[in-house]
C-alpha positions as a printed NumPy array, in Angstrom:
array([[  0.   ,   0.   ,   0.   ],
       [  1.355,   3.393,  -0.994],
       [  1.27 ,   6.221,   1.478],
       [ -0.635,   9.243,   0.351],
       [  0.554,  12.764,   1.068],
       [ -1.552,  14.624,   3.634],
       [ -4.42 ,  16.51 ,   2.069],
       [ -4.428,  20.278,   2.169],
       [ -7.375,  22.607,   1.947],
       [ -8.136,  23.692,  -1.62 ],
       [ -7.422,  27.277,  -2.593],
       [-10.574,  29.336,  -2.09 ],
       [-10.784,  32.672,  -3.887],
       [-11.429,  35.571,  -1.523],
       [-14.183,  37.004,  -3.686],
       [-16.634,  34.125,  -4.064],
       [-20.063,  35.152,  -5.318],
       [-23.429,  33.478,  -5.277],
       [-25.028,  32.479,  -8.57 ],
       [-28.747,  32.734,  -9.208],
       [-28.666,  29.325, -10.91 ],
       [-26.269,  26.808, -12.404],
       [-25.983,  24.472, -15.375],
       [-24.495,  21.047, -14.626],
       [-23.504,  18.437, -17.2  ],
       [-22.87 ,  14.816, -16.173],
       [-21.297,  12.964, -19.076],
       [-18.837,  10.194, -19.921],
       [-18.934,   6.428, -20.4  ],
       [-19.109,   5.551, -16.704],
       [-22.032,   4.755, -14.434],
       [-23.587,   7.435, -12.26 ],
       [-24.574,  10.332, -14.535],
       [-28.311,  10.091, -13.897],
       [-27.83 ,   8.829, -10.341],
       [-25.848,  11.967,  -9.506],
       [-28.572,  14.154, -11.023],
       [-31.235,  12.332,  -9.015],
       [-29.201,  12.862,  -5.861],
       [-29.407,  16.594,  -6.55 ],
       [-33.137,  16.105,  -7.214],
       [-33.575,  14.848,  -3.649],
       [-31.452,  17.628,  -2.225],
       [-33.4  ,  20.273,  -4.159],
       [-36.753,  18.839,  -3.046],
       [-35.545,  18.862,   0.575],
       [-34.803,  22.585,   0.161],
       [-38.362,  23.239,  -0.982],
       [-37.559,  23.622,  -4.67 ],
       [-39.999,  22.701,  -7.398],
       [-38.312,  20.027,  -9.521],
       [-39.044,  18.521, -12.927],
       [-37.376,  15.517, -14.59 ],
       [-37.641,  14.964, -18.346],
       [-36.269,  11.652, -19.621],
       [-35.373,  11.659, -23.311],
       [-34.854,   7.925, -23.908],
       [-36.628,   5.964, -21.209],
       [-40.304,   5.252, -21.675],
       [-43.079,   5.202, -19.114],
       [-42.663,   1.405, -18.975],
       [-39.582,   1.854, -16.793],
       [-40.4  ,   2.184, -13.112],
       [-37.012,   2.998, -11.692],
       [-36.479,   3.535,  -7.987],
       [-35.819,   7.22 ,  -8.647],
       [-39.125,   7.53 , -10.505],
       [-40.967,   5.877,  -7.612],
       [-39.25 ,   8.258,  -5.191],
       [-40.168,  11.272,  -7.341],
       [-43.81 ,  10.166,  -7.421],
       [-43.774,   9.765,  -3.649],
       [-42.311,  13.26 ,  -3.206],
       [-44.63 ,  14.919,  -5.733],
       [-41.84 ,  15.702,  -8.208],
       [-42.933,  16.019, -11.824],
       [-41.399,  13.146, -13.808],
       [-41.908,  12.585, -17.508],
       [-40.402,   9.597, -19.333],
       [-41.015,  10.597, -22.938],
       [-38.804,   8.257, -24.964],
       [-39.515,   4.775, -26.214],
       [-36.485,   2.98 , -24.862],
       [-32.988,   2.27 , -26.079],
       [-32.44 ,   3.377, -29.676],
       [-30.902,   0.033, -30.638],
       [-34.189,  -1.641, -29.684],
       [-36.338,   0.795, -31.697],
       [-38.68 ,  -0.753, -34.24 ],
       [-39.562,   2.662, -35.699],
       [-36.742,   5.22 , -35.668],
       [-39.015,   7.949, -37.027],
       [-41.201,   7.496, -33.94 ],
       [-38.137,   7.405, -31.674],
       [-36.86 ,  10.676, -33.17 ],
       [-40.31 ,  12.278, -32.89 ],
       [-40.473,  11.321, -29.211],
       [-37.015,  12.8  , -28.602],
       [-38.063,  16.051, -30.272],
       [-41.288,  16.092, -28.274],
       [-39.273,  15.601, -25.067],
       [-37.21 ,  18.668, -25.971],
       [-40.403,  20.683, -26.541],
       [-41.658,  19.729, -23.073],
       [-38.248,  20.46 , -21.529],
       [-38.012,  23.819, -23.299],
       [-41.445,  24.807, -21.97 ],
       [-40.576,  23.743, -18.405],
       [-37.297,  25.672, -18.463],
       [-38.847,  28.831, -19.933],
       [-41.798,  28.752, -17.519],
       [-39.733,  29.81 , -14.531],
       [-41.933,  27.517, -12.412],
       [-39.071,  25.167, -11.509],
       [-35.89 ,  25.755,  -9.575],
       [-34.43 ,  22.533, -11.033],
       [-35.03 ,  20.902, -14.411],
       [-33.215,  17.62 , -15.061],
       [-32.76 ,  16.69 , -18.72 ],
       [-31.925,  13.008, -18.356],
       [-30.071,  11.479, -21.323],
       [-30.593,  14.666, -23.307],
       [-27.085,  14.57 , -24.771],
       [-28.271,  11.781, -27.08 ],
       [-31.019,  13.947, -28.579],
       [-28.328,  16.515, -29.395],
       [-25.62 ,  14.121, -30.606],
       [-28.088,  12.156, -32.769],
       [-29.25 ,  15.419, -34.369],
       [-32.845,  15.155, -33.137],
       [-32.604,  18.539, -31.434],
       [-30.741,  21.621, -32.632],
       [-27.888,  22.315, -30.222],
       [-28.056,  26.062, -30.905],
       [-31.693,  26.159, -29.757],
       [-30.809,  24.172, -26.635],
       [-27.971,  26.583, -25.853],
       [-30.236,  29.591, -26.41 ],
       [-32.998,  28.255, -24.141],
       [-30.569,  27.333, -21.369],
       [-28.599,  30.567, -21.53 ],
       [-31.802,  32.634, -21.506],
       [-33.56 ,  30.638, -18.785],
       [-35.234,  32.392, -15.866],
       [-32.594,  33.447, -13.379],
       [-33.552,  30.944, -10.63 ],
       [-33.855,  27.883, -12.918],
       [-31.022,  25.38 , -12.514],
       [-30.529,  22.778, -15.25 ],
       [-28.81 ,  19.384, -15.133],
       [-28.051,  17.576, -18.395],
       [-27.005,  13.921, -18.397],
       [-25.774,  11.457, -21.011],
       [-22.695,  10.239, -22.795],
       [-20.787,  12.312, -25.333],
       [-21.918,  15.781, -24.284],
       [-21.204,  18.177, -27.115],
       [-18.535,  20.84 , -26.811],
       [-21.308,  23.443, -26.95 ],
       [-23.081,  21.95 , -23.911],
       [-19.82 ,  21.667, -22.016],
       [-19.009,  25.294, -22.824],
       [-22.179,  26.623, -21.147],
       [-21.903,  24.338, -18.112],
       [-20.901,  25.873, -14.818],
       [-19.947,  22.387, -13.641],
       [-19.16 ,  19.5  , -15.985],
       [-18.314,  16.058, -14.657],
       [-17.082,  13.129, -16.708],
       [-17.833,   9.687, -15.304],
       [-15.333,   7.036, -16.355],
       [-15.408,   3.291, -15.957],
       [-12.752,   1.678, -13.833],
       [-14.663,  -1.556, -13.396],
       [-18.326,  -2.515, -13.917],
       [-20.275,  -5.566, -12.749],
       [-21.901,  -5.9  , -16.185],
       [-18.471,  -6.653, -17.686],
       [-18.263,  -9.578, -15.256],
       [-21.562, -11.001, -16.527],
       [-23.713,  -9.514, -13.745],
       [-27.102,  -8.12 , -14.768],
       [-28.393,  -4.702, -13.684],
       [-29.742,  -4.842, -10.124],
       [-32.873,  -3.173,  -8.774],
       [-31.896,  -0.634,  -6.15 ],
       [-28.427,  -0.127,  -7.664],
       [-28.908,   0.558, -11.376],
       [-32.63 ,   1.314, -11.398]])
């Protein structure tokens, strides 16, 4: 075992300011992008914020633990996709659902009714060309001042990363799936 040097406090600028709202992007090939966003969902709810989750790929057939929790807490949750794209039997319908999800998300962001809007797996709608990245950037940059936005999904575009106040890349070190272990209720969903 290697000894680690003692940790020191990070440098903190003297002139820290408060932001009215933030944009967070959770991206990368590793597990935890949506889970991290849903952790913030719980924190925001506990602070009395109005929260909305828009899922771009998952359909209403999925009843994840996070979705059950959101229902229990009275958090608006909309699963507007039709599942994994590689399982799609009608890509035109899949694309239409992704575009519809963006329309709903755009309206929720612009409304100013929510302090947190989570755009789960939205990076796919951008990277697949279903949604115009310039429109997404415009809506997010011109959001009401108290509306925070979290975007999740692999391969976040450079444009999304550029407008993020915080961008985190999840990377895989090791995953149970690679060892032949199926997704587990309570851990993955």
